[in-house]
Backbone and ligand atoms as CSV (ligand in chain L), in Angstrom:
chain,resi,resn,atom,element,x,y,z
A,1,MET,N,N,99.240,48.882,73.588
A,1,MET,CA,C,100.317,49.410,72.720
A,1,MET,C,C,100.044,50.883,72.406
A,2,SER,N,N,98.831,51.117,72.082
A,2,SER,CA,C,98.484,52.551,71.706
A,2,SER,C,C,98.550,53.412,72.923
A,3,LYS,N,N,98.430,52.845,74.071
A,3,LYS,CA,C,98.503,53.615,75.375
A,3,LYS,C,C,99.913,53.872,75.729
A,4,ASN,N,N,100.855,52.881,75.416
A,4,ASN,CA,C,102.236,53.079,75.782
A,4,ASN,C,C,102.942,54.091,74.936
A,5,ASN,N,N,102.477,54.197,73.674
A,5,ASN,CA,C,103.260,55.054,72.761
A,5,ASN,C,C,103.418,56.456,73.266
A,6,PRO,N,N,102.345,57.186,73.678
A,6,PRO,CA,C,102.611,58.537,74.157
A,6,PRO,C,C,103.673,58.573,75.270
A,7,ASN,N,N,103.592,57.608,76.173
A,7,ASN,CA,C,104.630,57.535,77.237
A,7,ASN,C,C,105.998,57.481,76.767
A,8,SER,N,N,106.236,56.474,75.836
A,8,SER,CA,C,107.575,56.351,75.261
A,8,SER,C,C,108.047,57.577,74.526
A,9,LEU,N,N,107.088,58.215,73.848
A,9,LEU,CA,C,107.418,59.451,73.070
A,9,LEU,C,C,107.894,60.481,74.110
A,10,GLN,N,N,107.138,60.577,75.159
A,10,GLN,CA,C,107.509,61.507,76.186
A,10,GLN,C,C,108.856,61.316,76.748
A,11,ASN,N,N,109.145,60.037,76.956
A,11,ASN,CA,C,110.437,59.611,77.494
A,11,ASN,C,C,111.505,60.012,76.526
A,12,LYS,N,N,111.253,59.782,75.164
A,12,LYS,CA,C,112.215,60.166,74.192
A,12,LYS,C,C,112.495,61.671,74.276
A,13,THR,N,N,111.411,62.423,74.373
A,13,THR,CA,C,111.617,63.853,74.444
A,13,THR,C,C,112.455,64.252,75.542
A,14,TRP,N,N,112.121,63.629,76.729
A,14,TRP,CA,C,112.903,63.936,77.922
A,14,TRP,C,C,114.357,63.515,77.751
A,15,LEU,N,N,114.566,62.470,77.154
A,15,LEU,CA,C,115.941,61.976,76.880
A,15,LEU,C,C,116.728,62.975,76.025
A,16,LYS,N,N,116.016,63.442,75.004
A,16,LYS,CA,C,116.598,64.422,74.080
A,16,LYS,C,C,117.057,65.678,74.889
A,17,VAL,N,N,116.069,66.181,75.744
A,17,VAL,CA,C,116.345,67.383,76.461
A,17,VAL,C,C,117.629,67.053,77.388
A,18,PHE,N,N,117.553,65.885,77.968
A,18,PHE,CA,C,118.732,65.584,78.945
A,18,PHE,C,C,120.022,65.486,78.113
A,19,ASP,N,N,119.920,64.992,76.922
A,19,ASP,CA,C,121.078,64.844,76.069
A,19,ASP,C,C,121.707,66.164,75.693
A,20,SER,N,N,120.794,67.084,75.210
A,20,SER,CA,C,121.299,68.382,74.925
A,20,SER,C,C,121.841,69.121,76.115
A,21,PHE,N,N,121.160,68.854,77.267
A,21,PHE,CA,C,121.803,69.467,78.545
A,21,PHE,C,C,123.175,69.018,78.789
A,22,LEU,N,N,123.359,67.582,78.532
A,22,LEU,CA,C,124.698,67.089,78.801
A,22,LEU,C,C,125.685,67.749,77.825
A,23,THR,N,N,125.279,67.875,76.500
A,23,THR,CA,C,126.202,68.432,75.566
A,23,THR,C,C,126.553,69.807,75.968
A,24,THR,N,N,125.591,70.639,76.441
A,24,THR,CA,C,125.966,72.009,76.877
A,24,THR,C,C,126.880,71.922,78.051
A,25,LEU,N,N,126.593,71.017,78.940
A,25,LEU,CA,C,127.451,70.854,80.113
A,25,LEU,C,C,128.923,70.558,79.758
A,26,LYS,N,N,128.969,69.606,78.761
A,26,LYS,CA,C,130.355,69.240,78.227
A,26,LYS,C,C,131.049,70.411,77.737
A,27,ALA,N,N,130.278,71.209,76.954
A,27,ALA,CA,C,130.925,72.378,76.297
A,27,ALA,C,C,131.455,73.410,77.420
A,28,ILE,N,N,130.582,73.569,78.405
A,28,ILE,CA,C,131.008,74.412,79.476
A,28,ILE,C,C,132.199,73.969,80.239
A,29,VAL,N,N,132.267,72.669,80.582
A,29,VAL,CA,C,133.474,71.989,81.181
A,29,VAL,C,C,134.618,72.173,80.301
A,30,PHE,N,N,134.501,72.005,79.007
A,30,PHE,CA,C,135.541,72.128,78.118
A,30,PHE,C,C,136.121,73.522,78.088
A,31,LEU,N,N,135.207,74.505,78.103
A,31,LEU,CA,C,135.587,75.908,78.114
A,31,LEU,C,C,136.386,76.201,79.366
A,32,ILE,N,N,135.841,75.795,80.499
A,32,ILE,CA,C,136.453,76.087,81.799
A,32,ILE,C,C,137.841,75.430,81.906
A,33,PHE,N,N,137.895,74.177,81.399
A,33,PHE,CA,C,139.194,73.500,81.371
A,33,PHE,C,C,140.197,74.167,80.504
A,34,GLY,N,N,139.746,74.640,79.327
A,34,GLY,CA,C,140.569,75.295,78.357
A,34,GLY,C,C,141.153,76.583,78.958
A,35,THR,N,N,140.223,77.355,79.642
A,35,THR,CA,C,140.633,78.616,80.250
A,35,THR,C,C,141.689,78.392,81.315
A,36,LEU,N,N,141.428,77.353,82.173
A,36,LEU,CA,C,142.299,77.047,83.197
A,36,LEU,C,C,143.618,76.722,82.627
A,37,LEU,N,N,143.713,75.848,81.622
A,37,LEU,CA,C,144.972,75.436,80.954
A,37,LEU,C,C,145.703,76.646,80.456
A,38,TYR,N,N,144.895,77.637,79.786
A,38,TYR,CA,C,145.551,78.744,79.279
A,38,TYR,C,C,146.098,79.604,80.403
A,39,GLY,N,N,145.300,79.615,81.604
A,39,GLY,CA,C,145.695,80.393,82.680
A,39,GLY,C,C,147.083,79.831,83.283
A,40,ILE,N,N,147.110,78.490,83.190
A,40,ILE,CA,C,148.434,77.930,83.804
A,40,ILE,C,C,149.650,77.984,82.842
A,41,PHE,N,N,149.336,77.703,81.553
A,41,PHE,CA,C,150.448,77.604,80.581
A,41,PHE,C,C,150.566,78.707,79.615
A,42,GLY,N,N,149.396,79.564,79.622
A,42,GLY,CA,C,149.391,80.668,78.668
A,42,GLY,C,C,150.587,81.581,78.699
A,43,HIS,N,N,151.018,81.906,79.873
A,43,HIS,CA,C,152.155,82.893,79.962
A,43,HIS,C,C,153.350,82.475,79.275
A,44,HIS,N,N,153.462,81.095,79.094
A,44,HIS,CA,C,154.669,80.691,78.300
A,44,HIS,C,C,154.598,81.254,76.924
A,45,PHE,N,N,153.360,81.140,76.315
A,45,PHE,CA,C,153.245,81.603,74.971
A,45,PHE,C,C,153.345,83.174,74.909
A,46,ASP,N,N,152.727,83.810,75.821
A,46,ASP,CA,C,152.792,85.208,75.952
A,46,ASP,C,C,154.276,85.666,75.927
A,47,PHE,N,N,154.983,84.996,76.812
A,47,PHE,CA,C,156.407,85.352,77.007
A,47,PHE,C,C,157.183,85.258,75.685
A,48,ASN,N,N,156.902,84.151,74.985
A,48,ASN,CA,C,157.627,84.036,73.668
A,48,ASN,C,C,157.212,85.221,72.713
A,49,PHE,N,N,155.898,85.447,72.692
A,49,PHE,CA,C,155.428,86.468,71.767
A,49,PHE,C,C,156.157,87.824,72.166
A,50,LYS,N,N,156.101,88.098,73.385
A,50,LYS,CA,C,156.734,89.380,73.776
A,50,LYS,C,C,158.155,89.470,73.409
A,51,LYS,N,N,158.818,88.330,73.572
A,51,LYS,CA,C,160.265,88.345,73.259
A,51,LYS,C,C,160.411,88.676,71.856
A,52,ASN,N,N,159.600,87.930,70.993
A,52,ASN,CA,C,159.759,88.241,69.465
A,52,ASN,C,C,159.443,89.624,69.222
A,53,ASP,N,N,158.390,90.173,69.810
A,53,ASP,CA,C,158.046,91.582,69.560
A,53,ASP,C,C,159.180,92.496,69.854
A,54,VAL,N,N,159.779,92.300,71.076
A,54,VAL,CA,C,160.852,93.220,71.428
A,54,VAL,C,C,162.042,93.067,70.490
A,55,ALA,N,N,162.314,91.856,70.115
A,55,ALA,CA,C,163.348,91.554,69.128
A,55,ALA,C,C,163.152,92.312,67.893
A,56,GLN,N,N,161.859,92.237,67.378
A,56,GLN,CA,C,161.566,92.779,66.106
A,56,GLN,C,C,161.594,94.263,66.174
A,57,LYS,N,N,161.016,94.838,67.301
A,57,LYS,CA,C,160.986,96.301,67.398
A,57,LYS,C,C,162.342,96.920,67.472
A,58,SER,N,N,163.255,96.231,68.193
A,58,SER,CA,C,164.523,96.743,68.338
A,58,SER,C,C,165.285,96.824,66.984
A,59,THR,N,N,165.181,95.780,66.181
A,59,THR,CA,C,165.784,95.908,64.883
A,59,THR,C,C,165.172,96.945,64.100
A,60,ARG,N,N,163.834,97.019,64.183
A,60,ARG,CA,C,163.131,97.978,63.349
A,60,ARG,C,C,163.510,99.420,63.637
A,61,THR,N,N,163.614,99.685,64.926
A,61,THR,CA,C,164.017,101.059,65.421
A,61,THR,C,C,165.417,101.376,64.850
A,62,TYR,N,N,166.220,100.360,65.018
A,62,TYR,CA,C,167.604,100.510,64.600
A,62,TYR,C,C,167.578,100.853,63.025
A,63,ASN,N,N,166.868,100.113,62.359
A,63,ASN,CA,C,166.950,100.375,60.844
A,63,ASN,C,C,166.277,101.719,60.505
A,64,SER,N,N,165.050,102.043,61.139
A,64,SER,CA,C,164.406,103.177,60.745
A,64,SER,C,C,165.184,104.425,61.131
A,65,THR,N,N,165.839,104.404,62.276
A,65,THR,CA,C,166.656,105.516,62.595
A,65,THR,C,C,167.692,105.832,61.521
A,66,ALA,N,N,168.318,104.702,61.174
A,66,ALA,CA,C,169.364,104.915,60.140
A,66,ALA,C,C,168.720,105.449,58.874
A,67,ILE,N,N,167.562,104.875,58.508
A,67,ILE,CA,C,166.885,105.441,57.249
A,67,ILE,C,C,166.543,106.834,57.411
A,68,GLU,N,N,165.865,107.188,58.616
A,68,GLU,CA,C,165.420,108.560,58.824
A,68,GLU,C,C,166.505,109.551,58.760
A,69,GLU,N,N,167.624,109.205,59.343
A,69,GLU,CA,C,168.780,110.085,59.300
A,69,GLU,C,C,169.138,110.385,57.805
A,70,ASP,N,N,169.091,109.222,57.013
A,70,ASP,CA,C,169.442,109.313,55.646
A,70,ASP,C,C,168.421,110.195,54.892
A,71,TRP,N,N,167.172,110.003,55.244
A,71,TRP,CA,C,166.019,110.592,54.543
A,71,TRP,C,C,165.896,112.044,54.875
A,72,ASP,N,N,166.312,112.515,56.066
A,72,ASP,CA,C,166.181,113.892,56.415
A,72,ASP,C,C,167.188,114.828,55.701
A,73,LYS,N,N,167.252,114.479,54.467
A,73,LYS,CA,C,168.294,115.184,53.590
A,73,LYS,C,C,167.597,115.735,52.428
A,74,VAL,N,N,168.253,116.729,51.910
A,74,VAL,CA,C,167.681,117.447,50.697
A,74,VAL,C,C,168.613,117.147,49.519
A,75,GLU,N,N,167.978,116.617,48.499
A,75,GLU,CA,C,168.739,116.290,47.263
A,75,GLU,C,C,167.965,117.008,46.107
A,76,ASN,N,N,168.792,117.719,45.329
A,76,ASN,CA,C,168.131,118.414,44.199
A,76,ASN,C,C,166.908,119.306,44.597
A,77,GLY,N,N,166.964,119.887,45.775
A,77,GLY,CA,C,165.848,120.730,46.187
A,77,GLY,C,C,164.672,119.969,46.740
A,78,ILE,N,N,164.742,118.686,46.751
A,78,ILE,CA,C,163.573,117.854,47.292
A,78,ILE,C,C,164.017,117.230,48.612
A,79,HIS,N,N,163.190,117.434,49.624
A,79,HIS,CA,C,163.342,116.791,50.858
A,79,HIS,C,C,163.023,115.359,50.782
A,80,LEU,N,N,163.997,114.472,50.969
A,80,LEU,CA,C,163.759,113.025,50.590
A,80,LEU,C,C,162.633,112.389,51.328
A,81,GLN,N,N,162.562,112.636,52.621
A,81,GLN,CA,C,161.580,111.865,53.415
A,81,GLN,C,C,160.187,112.226,53.120
A,82,THR,N,N,159.898,113.539,52.875
A,82,THR,CA,C,158.467,113.936,52.595
A,82,THR,C,C,158.220,113.962,51.071
A,83,GLY,N,N,159.279,114.058,50.316
A,83,GLY,CA,C,159.052,114.117,48.796
A,83,GLY,C,C,158.702,115.664,48.383
A,84,LEU,N,N,158.798,116.560,49.362
A,84,LEU,CA,C,158.359,117.960,49.054
A,84,LEU,C,C,159.539,118.839,48.756
A,85,VAL,N,N,159.253,119.832,47.967
A,85,VAL,CA,C,160.291,120.860,47.612
A,85,VAL,C,C,160.729,121.553,48.900
A,86,HIS,N,N,162.111,121.703,49.071
A,86,HIS,CA,C,162.703,122.289,50.201
A,86,HIS,C,C,162.958,123.789,49.934
A,87,ASP,N,N,162.214,124.636,50.624
A,87,ASP,CA,C,162.603,126.056,50.582
A,87,ASP,C,C,162.349,126.708,51.982
A,88,ALA,N,N,162.191,128.018,51.924
A,88,ALA,CA,C,162.118,128.724,53.265
A,88,ALA,C,C,160.831,128.428,53.997
A,89,SER,N,N,159.732,127.981,53.238
A,89,SER,CA,C,158.433,127.729,53.823
A,89,SER,C,C,158.343,126.255,54.096
A,90,PHE,N,N,159.307,125.421,53.786
A,90,PHE,CA,C,159.182,123.944,53.937
A,90,PHE,C,C,158.767,123.515,55.343
A,91,ASP,N,N,159.392,124.120,56.352
A,91,ASP,CA,C,159.136,123.643,57.697
A,91,ASP,C,C,157.748,123.869,58.020
A,92,ILE,N,N,157.184,125.005,57.666
A,92,ILE,CA,C,155.698,125.250,57.935
A,92,ILE,C,C,154.852,124.293,57.329
A,93,VAL,N,N,155.217,123.985,56.080
A,93,VAL,CA,C,154.362,123.105,55.272
A,93,VAL,C,C,154.510,121.601,55.882
A,94,ARG,N,N,155.703,121.282,56.185
A,94,ARG,CA,C,155.837,119.967,56.823
A,94,ARG,C,C,155.016,119.859,58.071
A,95,ALA,N,N,155.081,120.854,58.934
A,95,ALA,CA,C,154.485,120.820,60.193
A,95,ALA,C,C,152.890,120.758,60.081
A,96,ASN,N,N,152.368,121.441,59.084
A,96,ASN,CA,C,150.937,121.558,58.927
A,96,ASN,C,C,150.340,120.538,57.978
A,97,CYS,N,N,151.122,120.015,57.054
A,97,CYS,CA,C,150.599,119.242,55.928
A,97,CYS,C,C,150.970,117.736,55.898
A,98,THR,N,N,151.869,117.285,56.770
A,98,THR,CA,C,152.286,115.928,56.660
A,98,THR,C,C,151.926,115.134,57.911
A,99,ALA,N,N,151.026,115.714,58.757
A,99,ALA,CA,C,150.639,115.100,59.991
A,99,ALA,C,C,149.723,113.916,59.709
A,100,CYS,N,N,148.772,114.099,58.709
A,100,CYS,CA,C,147.746,113.007,58.392
A,100,CYS,C,C,148.094,112.184,57.207
A,101,HIS,N,N,148.781,112.696,56.230
A,101,HIS,CA,C,149.145,111.875,55.085
A,101,HIS,C,C,150.536,112.193,54.637
A,102,SER,N,N,151.074,111.439,53.828
A,102,SER,CA,C,152.354,111.608,53.269
A,102,SER,C,C,152.436,112.958,52.496
A,103,GLY,N,N,153.676,113.544,52.496
A,103,GLY,CA,C,153.872,114.686,51.701
A,103,GLY,C,C,153.769,114.376,50.174
A,104,LYS,N,N,153.946,113.096,49.867
A,104,LYS,CA,C,153.940,112.628,48.483
A,104,LYS,C,C,152.610,112.881,47.860
A,105,LEU,N,N,151.519,112.744,48.740
A,105,LEU,CA,C,150.136,112.987,48.286
A,105,LEU,C,C,149.977,114.437,47.792
A,106,ILE,N,N,150.754,115.377,48.409
A,106,ILE,CA,C,150.686,116.739,48.084
A,106,ILE,C,C,151.495,116.884,46.810
A,107,ALA,N,N,152.679,116.274,46.743
A,107,ALA,CA,C,153.577,116.489,45.645
A,107,ALA,C,C,152.990,115.921,44.366
A,108,GLN,N,N,152.112,114.878,44.475
A,108,GLN,CA,C,151.476,114.310,43.344
A,108,GLN,C,C,150.322,115.223,42.728
A,109,ASN,N,N,149.872,116.193,43.541
A,109,ASN,CA,C,148.793,117.082,43.020
A,109,ASN,C,C,149.338,118.374,42.534
A,110,ARG,N,N,148.495,118.905,41.621
A,110,ARG,CA,C,148.806,120.204,41.150
A,110,ARG,C,C,147.549,121.062,41.028
A,111,ALA,N,N,147.705,122.303,41.428
A,111,ALA,CA,C,146.552,123.206,41.446
A,111,ALA,C,C,146.961,124.638,41.383
A,112,THR,N,N,146.077,125.597,41.143
A,112,THR,CA,C,146.328,126.928,41.209
A,112,THR,C,C,146.247,127.264,42.736
A,113,ARG,N,N,146.587,128.527,43.050
A,113,ARG,CA,C,146.483,129.040,44.465
A,113,ARG,C,C,145.040,128.797,44.948
A,114,GLU,N,N,144.103,129.160,44.081
A,114,GLU,CA,C,142.652,128.983,44.443
A,114,GLU,C,C,142.304,127.548,44.666
A,115,GLY,N,N,142.815,126.652,43.825
A,115,GLY,CA,C,142.604,125.206,43.789
A,115,GLY,C,C,143.098,124.662,45.210
A,116,TRP,N,N,144.359,125.114,45.511
A,116,TRP,CA,C,144.945,124.660,46.751
A,116,TRP,C,C,144.084,125.137,47.979
A,117,LEU,N,N,143.669,126.422,47.824
A,117,LEU,CA,C,142.779,126.920,48.965
A,117,LEU,C,C,141.537,126.052,49.136
A,118,GLN,N,N,140.927,125.616,48.017
A,118,GLN,CA,C,139.728,124.814,48.105
A,118,GLN,C,C,140.019,123.527,48.687
A,119,MET,N,N,141.199,122.916,48.363
A,119,MET,CA,C,141.580,121.637,48.983
A,119,MET,C,C,141.799,121.784,50.487
A,120,ILE,N,N,142.376,122.925,50.932
A,120,ILE,CA,C,142.611,123.181,52.334
A,120,ILE,C,C,141.234,123.360,53.022
A,121,ARG,N,N,140.336,124.182,52.394
A,121,ARG,CA,C,139.028,124.282,52.995
A,121,ARG,C,C,138.298,122.955,53.149
A,122,TRP,N,N,138.446,122.134,52.061
A,122,TRP,CA,C,137.768,120.772,52.113
A,122,TRP,C,C,138.288,119.978,53.276
A,123,MET,N,N,139.598,120.052,53.360
A,123,MET,CA,C,140.200,119.236,54.614
A,123,MET,C,C,139.763,119.765,55.893
A,124,GLN,N,N,139.616,121.107,55.944
A,124,GLN,CA,C,139.236,121.724,57.220
A,124,GLN,C,C,137.689,121.394,57.461
A,125,GLU,N,N,136.953,121.307,56.444
A,125,GLU,CA,C,135.517,121.091,56.703
A,125,GLU,C,C,135.258,119.619,56.978
A,126,THR,N,N,135.977,118.732,56.306
A,126,THR,CA,C,135.627,117.309,56.350
A,126,THR,C,C,136.649,116.437,57.050
A,127,GLN,N,N,137.955,116.848,57.070
A,127,GLN,CA,C,138.921,115.914,57.539
A,127,GLN,C,C,139.613,116.394,58.889
A,128,GLY,N,N,139.198,117.465,59.448
A,128,GLY,CA,C,139.688,117.882,60.792
A,128,GLY,C,C,141.004,118.687,60.622
A,129,LEU,N,N,141.288,119.239,59.499
A,129,LEU,CA,C,142.448,120.101,59.376
A,129,LEU,C,C,142.222,121.364,60.153
A,130,TRP,N,N,143.122,121.786,60.904
A,130,TRP,CA,C,143.022,122.956,61.748
A,130,TRP,C,C,143.128,124.299,61.028
A,131,GLU,N,N,142.837,125.448,61.725
A,131,GLU,CA,C,142.922,126.716,61.111
A,131,GLU,C,C,144.413,126.963,60.945
A,132,LEU,N,N,144.816,127.507,59.797
A,132,LEU,CA,C,146.298,127.651,59.474
A,132,LEU,C,C,146.812,129.001,59.793
A,133,GLY,N,N,145.862,129.885,60.047
A,133,GLY,CA,C,146.222,131.224,60.557
A,133,GLY,C,C,147.187,131.983,59.700
A,134,VAL,N,N,148.242,132.616,60.351
A,134,VAL,CA,C,149.193,133.386,59.592
A,134,VAL,C,C,149.976,132.571,58.594
A,135,ASN,N,N,150.014,131.237,58.826
A,135,ASN,CA,C,150.754,130.409,57.980
A,135,ASN,C,C,150.050,130.076,56.654
A,136,GLU,N,N,148.758,130.377,56.628
A,136,GLU,CA,C,148.023,129.929,55.489
A,136,GLU,C,C,148.521,130.640,54.183
A,137,PRO,N,N,148.749,131.993,54.119
A,137,PRO,CA,C,149.228,132.593,53.024
A,137,PRO,C,C,150.710,131.962,52.513
A,138,LYS,N,N,151.433,131.785,53.485
A,138,LYS,CA,C,152.779,131.206,53.179
A,138,LYS,C,C,152.713,129.800,52.572
A,139,ILE,N,N,151.808,129.004,53.168
A,139,ILE,CA,C,151.583,127.658,52.617
A,139,ILE,C,C,150.995,127.719,51.252
A,140,LEU,N,N,150.025,128.554,51.022
A,140,LEU,CA,C,149.444,128.732,49.683
A,140,LEU,C,C,150.541,129.312,48.664
A,141,ASP,N,N,151.312,130.119,49.059
A,141,ASP,CA,C,152.314,130.686,48.137
A,141,ASP,C,C,153.327,129.436,47.757
A,142,TYR,N,N,153.752,128.794,48.836
A,142,TYR,CA,C,154.615,127.511,48.542
A,142,TYR,C,C,153.881,126.644,47.550
A,143,LEU,N,N,152.678,126.237,47.782
A,143,LEU,CA,C,151.907,125.227,47.016
A,143,LEU,C,C,151.727,125.782,45.565
A,144,ALA,N,N,151.299,127.012,45.437
A,144,ALA,CA,C,151.053,127.619,44.169
A,144,ALA,C,C,152.381,127.751,43.378
A,145,GLU,N,N,153.494,127.944,44.028
A,145,GLU,CA,C,154.697,128.076,43.321
A,145,GLU,C,C,155.327,126.754,42.886
A,146,HIS,N,N,155.251,125.747,43.787
A,146,HIS,CA,C,155.969,124.520,43.417
A,146,HIS,C,C,154.958,123.412,42.834
A,147,TYR,N,N,153.719,123.619,43.113
A,147,TYR,CA,C,152.809,122.532,42.617
A,147,TYR,C,C,151.734,123.211,41.724
A,148,ALA,N,N,152.156,124.026,40.863
A,148,ALA,CA,C,151.223,124.646,40.037
A,148,ALA,C,C,150.882,123.740,38.835
A,149,PRO,N,N,149.636,123.967,38.248
A,149,PRO,CA,C,149.256,123.050,37.144
A,149,PRO,C,C,150.164,123.040,36.003
A,150,GLU,N,N,150.889,124.115,35.703
A,150,GLU,CA,C,151.697,124.179,34.516
A,150,GLU,C,C,152.911,123.198,34.522
A,151,GLU,N,N,153.363,122.861,35.775
A,151,GLU,CA,C,154.570,122.026,35.795
A,151,GLU,C,C,154.382,120.733,35.130
A,152,THR,N,N,155.551,120.120,34.822
A,152,THR,CA,C,155.523,118.854,34.029
A,152,THR,C,C,155.282,117.587,34.835
A,153,GLY,N,N,154.525,117.715,35.923
A,153,GLY,CA,C,154.268,116.505,36.604
A,153,GLY,C,C,153.242,115.596,35.954
A,154,ARG,N,N,152.395,116.298,35.141
A,154,ARG,CA,C,151.416,115.449,34.478
A,154,ARG,C,C,151.573,115.561,32.934
A,155,ARG,N,N,151.105,114.612,32.289
A,155,ARG,CA,C,151.178,114.627,30.786
A,155,ARG,C,C,150.266,115.686,30.310
A,156,ALA,N,N,150.512,116.309,29.105
A,156,ALA,CA,C,149.657,117.260,28.570
A,156,ALA,C,C,148.304,116.607,28.241
A,157,ASN,N,N,147.253,117.480,28.251
A,157,ASN,CA,C,145.886,116.937,27.929
A,157,ASN,C,C,145.989,116.384,26.458
A,158,ILE,N,N,145.132,115.395,26.143
A,158,ILE,CA,C,145.144,114.907,24.835
A,158,ILE,C,C,144.338,115.901,23.944
A,159,ASP,N,N,144.954,116.263,22.826
A,159,ASP,CA,C,144.219,117.149,21.848
A,159,ASP,C,C,143.237,116.225,21.123
A,160,MET,N,N,141.942,116.285,21.434
A,160,MET,CA,C,140.977,115.301,20.951
A,160,MET,C,C,140.874,115.512,19.349
A,161,ALA,N,N,141.055,116.693,18.849
A,161,ALA,CA,C,140.845,116.936,17.469
A,161,ALA,C,C,142.034,116.322,16.679
A,162,ALA,N,N,143.165,116.245,17.244
A,162,ALA,CA,C,144.318,115.748,16.576
A,162,ALA,C,C,144.433,114.244,16.548
A,163,VAL,N,N,143.600,113.589,17.303
A,163,VAL,CA,C,143.710,112.140,17.408
A,163,VAL,C,C,143.060,111.530,16.144
A,164,GLU,N,N,143.808,110.572,15.644
A,164,GLU,CA,C,143.143,109.821,14.422
A,164,GLU,C,C,142.511,108.643,15.019
A,165,TRP,N,N,141.254,108.655,14.849
A,165,TRP,CA,C,140.429,107.560,15.433
A,165,TRP,C,C,140.293,106.475,14.478
A,166,TYR,N,N,140.312,105.221,14.916
A,166,TYR,CA,C,140.029,104.118,14.135
A,166,TYR,C,C,139.159,103.112,14.744
A,167,ILE,N,N,138.414,102.386,13.964
A,167,ILE,CA,C,137.467,101.362,14.577
A,167,ILE,C,C,138.214,100.093,14.894
A,168,LEU,N,N,138.080,99.711,16.159
A,168,LEU,CA,C,138.700,98.498,16.627
A,168,LEU,C,C,137.837,97.327,16.094
A,169,GLU,N,N,138.538,96.435,15.226
A,169,GLU,CA,C,137.748,95.358,14.712
A,169,GLU,C,C,137.777,94.135,15.608
A,170,MET,N,N,136.681,93.655,15.978
A,170,MET,CA,C,136.636,92.454,16.842
A,170,MET,C,C,136.599,91.190,15.917
A,171,GLU,N,N,137.377,90.312,16.234
A,171,GLU,CA,C,137.422,88.997,15.519
A,171,GLU,C,C,136.259,88.188,15.927
A,172,GLU,N,N,135.609,87.584,14.870
A,172,GLU,CA,C,134.552,86.730,15.349
A,172,GLU,C,C,134.824,85.323,14.683
A,173,ASP,N,N,134.744,84.320,15.482
A,173,ASP,CA,C,134.994,82.934,14.970
A,173,ASP,C,C,133.765,82.365,14.403
L,1,LIG,C1,C,143.982,116.737,59.867
L,1,LIG,C2,C,144.424,115.886,58.849
L,1,LIG,C3,C,145.008,116.575,57.547
L,1,LIG,C4,C,145.998,117.493,57.501
L,1,LIG,C5,C,146.698,118.153,58.596
L,1,LIG,C6,C,146.143,117.802,56.095
L,1,LIG,N1,N,145.327,116.920,55.297
L,1,LIG,FE1,FE,145.410,116.794,53.316
L,1,LIG,N2,N,144.057,115.236,53.450
L,1,LIG,C7,C,143.458,114.736,54.577
L,1,LIG,C8,C,142.686,113.636,54.324
L,1,LIG,C9,C,141.979,112.647,55.303
L,1,LIG,C10,C,142.713,113.458,52.865
L,1,LIG,C11,C,142.037,112.448,52.076
L,1,LIG,C12,C,143.148,111.363,51.864
L,1,LIG,C13,C,142.642,110.291,50.969
L,1,LIG,O1,O,141.695,110.470,50.249
L,1,LIG,O2,O,143.238,109.183,50.999
L,1,LIG,C14,C,143.591,114.510,52.365
L,1,LIG,C15,C,143.957,114.717,51.089
L,1,LIG,C16,C,144.805,115.659,50.607
L,1,LIG,C17,C,145.162,115.833,49.166
L,1,LIG,C18,C,144.678,114.922,48.061
L,1,LIG,C19,C,143.332,115.624,47.487
L,1,LIG,C20,C,142.770,114.901,46.412
L,1,LIG,O3,O,141.902,115.475,45.750
L,1,LIG,O4,O,143.143,113.706,46.225
L,1,LIG,C21,C,146.031,116.868,49.082
L,1,LIG,C22,C,146.700,117.356,47.893
L,1,LIG,C23,C,146.225,117.316,50.437
L,1,LIG,N3,N,145.450,116.540,51.306
L,1,LIG,C24,C,147.021,118.373,50.753
L,1,LIG,C25,C,147.272,118.833,52.072
L,1,LIG,C26,C,147.971,119.985,52.380
L,1,LIG,C27,C,148.600,120.980,51.397
L,1,LIG,C28,C,147.942,120.204,53.730
L,1,LIG,C29,C,148.512,121.312,54.527
L,1,LIG,C30,C,147.847,122.583,54.449
L,1,LIG,C31,C,147.194,119.022,54.269
L,1,LIG,N4,N,146.750,118.233,53.208
L,1,LIG,C32,C,147.018,118.717,55.649
L,1,LIG,C33,C,143.777,115.146,55.868
L,1,LIG,C34,C,144.676,116.145,56.239
C-alpha cells in the first residue's frame, strides 16, 4: 500500500496536467471557432453598424450645417458661434484663438493687456500656441479692450470689512 501511494499520486499529478492541457485546448478551439464564426457572419453586423453610422452622420451634418449657418451671425455685437465680440480684429482672433478651445473660454476670462500677454505666453510655452507675429498687438488690443477686468462680467470683489459676520450655530441633539 505504501509503495503504491507514490505511484497513484504521480498518476493524479499527470491527470491534472492532462486535464489542464485539455482545458487550454478547449479554449483555443473555442477561440478559433469564434473567430471563424465572426469571419463568416461578422460582416453582417459590420454592415448594419456602418449603415447606422451613415444614417446618423447624414442627419447630423444636415442639422449642424443649418445650425452653423444660423450661428455665423452677429447679434448685439457678439458673434454667436464663438461667443466673441465682433469687430475689425475678430477674424484674426477667431483664426488664432479658437483652434484649440472654444471662444467662450476667452469670453469668460478678463485680464489687462499684460495679463492677456501672460496667458498667450503660457499657451505658447506649454500648449503649443504658435508665434502670433504681427497679429499679436492686434489680438492684445482686442482682448484688452473687450475683455478687460473692469467689465461687468464678474461680480465685484466682496468688501471683507463691510461684511457682518455671525457665528453659525450647529444644532446638537
Ligand atoms: C495651440 C492651442 C491653443 C491656441 C491656438 C490657443 N489656446 Fe488658449 N488654451 C489652450 C489650452 C490647452 C488651454 C487650457 C485649456 C484648459 O485648461 O481646459 C488654454 C486656455 C486658455 C484660456 C483660459 C486660461 C485660464 O487661466 O483658464 C484662455 C483665456 C485662453 N486660452 C485664451 C486664448 C487666446 C486669447 C488665444 C489666441 C491668442 C488662444 N487661447 C489660443 C490652447 C490654445
